[in-house]
C-alpha positions in Angstrom: 82.7 114.9 124.1 84.5 111.1 124.0 84.7 111.3 120.3 86.2 114.5 120.1 88.9 113.4 122.3 89.6 110.0 120.7 90.3 112.2 117.6 92.3 114.3 119.0 94.6 111.5 120.1 94.5 110.0 117.1 95.1 113.1 115.1 98.6 114.1 116.9 100.7 111.1 115.2 99.3 111.5 112.1 100.2 115.3 112.0 103.5 114.8 113.7 104.5 111.5 110.6 102.9 114.2 108.2 105.4 117.3 109.3 108.3 114.0 109.5 107.1 113.2 105.6 107.3 116.7 104.7 110.4 117.7 106.0 112.3 114.8 104.7 110.9 115.7 101.4 112.2 119.1 101.5 115.5 117.8 102.7 116.0 115.4 99.5 114.4 117.9 97.1 117.0 120.9 98.0 119.8 117.9 98.4 119.3 116.6 94.7 119.5 120.2 93.4 122.4 121.3 95.3 123.9 117.7 94.3 122.5 118.2 90.4 124.3 121.9 90.4 127.2 120.4 91.1 127.7 121.9 94.7 128.9 119.2 97.2 128.3 120.6 100.8 127.8 117.0 102.1 
């Protein structure tokens, strides 16, 4: 039981970091694709 609790506590930061990196990757991909098309929104 204690090992499961430790794994649960360690797993949460990794999932948050993974979601953050995925969001940054998607933002960068859309930003670069729009920039290459010549649509300067930003």
